[in-house]
C-alpha positions as CSV (number, residue, x, y, z in Angstrom):
1,M,-8.3,6.2,7.1
2,S,-5.4,5.7,9.4
3,T,-2.5,3.7,8.1
4,T,-0.7,3.2,11.4
5,I,-0.5,-0.4,12.5
6,P,-1.3,-0.7,16.2
7,P,1.1,-2.7,18.4
8,V,1.0,-6.5,18.8
9,G,-1.7,-7.4,21.3
10,S,-4.0,-4.6,20.3
11,V,-7.5,-5.1,19.0
12,A,-7.3,-4.1,15.3
13,W,-10.8,-4.5,14.1
14,F,-14.4,-5.7,14.8
15,D,-16.5,-7.6,12.2
16,L,-19.9,-9.1,12.2
17,T,-20.6,-11.8,9.6
18,V,-24.2,-12.7,9.0
19,P,-26.4,-14.1,6.3
20,N,-28.4,-10.8,6.1
21,A,-25.7,-8.2,6.0
22,D,-27.9,-5.6,4.2
23,E,-30.5,-5.7,6.9
24,V,-28.0,-5.7,9.7
25,R,-26.1,-2.7,8.2
26,D,-29.4,-0.8,8.3
27,F,-30.1,-2.0,11.8
28,Y,-26.8,-0.5,13.1
29,A,-27.3,2.7,11.1
30,A,-30.6,3.2,12.8
31,V,-29.7,2.0,16.3
32,V,-26.2,3.5,16.8
33,G,-26.0,6.0,14.0
34,W,-23.3,4.4,11.9
35,S,-23.0,5.1,8.2
36,A,-21.7,2.5,5.7
37,S,-19.6,2.3,2.6
38,D,-19.5,-0.6,0.3
39,V,-16.6,-3.0,0.0
40,D,-16.7,-4.8,-3.3
41,M,-16.5,-8.6,-2.8
42,G,-16.8,-9.5,-6.4
43,G,-20.5,-9.8,-7.1
44,Y,-21.8,-8.4,-3.8
45,A,-20.8,-5.8,-1.2
46,D,-19.8,-6.1,2.4
47,Y,-19.8,-2.9,4.5
48,T,-17.3,-0.8,6.4
49,M,-19.1,1.1,9.2
50,Y,-18.3,4.7,10.4
51,R,-19.3,6.9,13.3
52,E,-21.1,9.9,12.2
53,G,-18.7,12.4,10.6
54,A,-15.7,10.2,11.1
55,E,-13.1,9.2,8.5
56,D,-11.7,6.2,10.3
57,P,-13.9,3.1,10.2
58,V,-15.1,1.4,13.4
59,A,-16.3,-2.0,12.2
60,G,-17.3,-4.2,9.3
61,V,-20.6,-5.9,8.6
62,C,-20.1,-8.9,6.2
63,H,-22.2,-11.5,4.4
64,A,-21.6,-15.0,5.5
65,R,-20.3,-16.1,2.0
66,G,-17.2,-16.1,0.0
67,V,-14.1,-15.7,2.2
68,N,-16.5,-15.2,5.2
69,A,-18.4,-18.4,4.8
70,G,-18.4,-20.4,8.0
71,L,-17.6,-17.6,10.3
72,P,-19.9,-17.4,13.4
73,P,-22.7,-14.8,13.4
74,Q,-21.3,-12.7,16.3
75,W,-19.2,-9.6,16.8
76,L,-15.7,-10.8,16.3
77,M,-12.7,-8.9,17.4
78,Y,-9.3,-9.3,15.7
79,V,-6.2,-9.1,17.8
80,I,-2.8,-8.3,16.2
81,V,-0.1,-11.0,16.6
82,D,3.5,-10.9,15.5
83,D,3.6,-14.3,13.7
84,L,0.2,-15.8,12.6
85,D,1.6,-19.3,12.0
86,Q,3.2,-19.4,15.4
87,S,0.0,-18.2,17.1
88,M,-2.1,-20.8,15.3
89,A,0.4,-23.5,16.4
90,R,0.3,-22.4,20.0
91,C,-3.5,-22.3,19.9
92,T,-3.8,-26.0,18.9
93,E,-1.0,-27.0,21.3
94,L,-3.0,-25.4,24.2
95,G,-6.3,-27.1,23.4
96,G,-7.9,-24.5,21.0
97,Q,-8.6,-24.9,17.3
98,V,-8.3,-22.9,14.2
99,I,-11.8,-22.7,12.8
100,A,-11.1,-20.4,9.7
101,G,-8.0,-19.5,7.8
102,P,-5.3,-18.5,7.5
103,K,-6.5,-16.2,4.7
104,P,-5.0,-13.1,3.1
105,M,-6.4,-9.7,4.0
106,G,-5.4,-7.5,1.1
107,I,-1.7,-7.5,0.3
108,T,-0.5,-6.5,3.8
109,A,-2.1,-8.9,6.2
110,R,-3.2,-12.4,7.0
111,Y,-5.8,-13.5,9.4
112,C,-7.5,-16.6,11.0
113,V,-10.2,-17.3,13.5
114,V,-9.5,-19.5,16.5
115,Q,-11.6,-21.0,19.2
116,D,-10.2,-21.2,22.7
117,P,-10.6,-24.3,25.0
118,A,-13.7,-22.7,26.5
119,G,-15.4,-22.3,23.1
120,A,-15.0,-18.5,22.6
121,V,-13.7,-17.3,19.3
122,V,-11.4,-14.5,18.3
123,G,-9.7,-13.4,15.1
124,L,-5.9,-13.1,14.9
125,I,-4.3,-10.9,12.3
126,S,-0.7,-10.3,11.4
127,Y,0.6,-7.4,9.2
128,R,3.6,-7.3,7.0
129,R,5.7,-4.6,8.7
130,E,7.8,-2.0,6.9
131,D,11.0,-3.8,7.9
132,G,9.8,-6.9,6.1
133,D,8.4,-8.8,9.1
């Protein structure tokens, strides 16, 4: 898997959070040819999805529970931001709302899900950079 962090403003990831992640994992395996690997969530597994023969993942399929409880059941893209707290503040100042998070993502990132003034949702993610940012 690639460890290079894309630049700020890039789409970093796609996730789908649903109550029936096992069934949806199998759906995408059959429909688009993805394979899956388990991600231990402490008592259950979510899934990282891969293109056939690829080492880098393309998306995640997650259960709507634990840290993912309350996320909307739709494909959600995560955009890289420089400062998550600043982006969340600007979101609310401009008429949006933070609907989930902020939450840690491993030891190197934090994320949240925001809703824009039109009602669309997007994930925001910030990474701890090598230089400490």
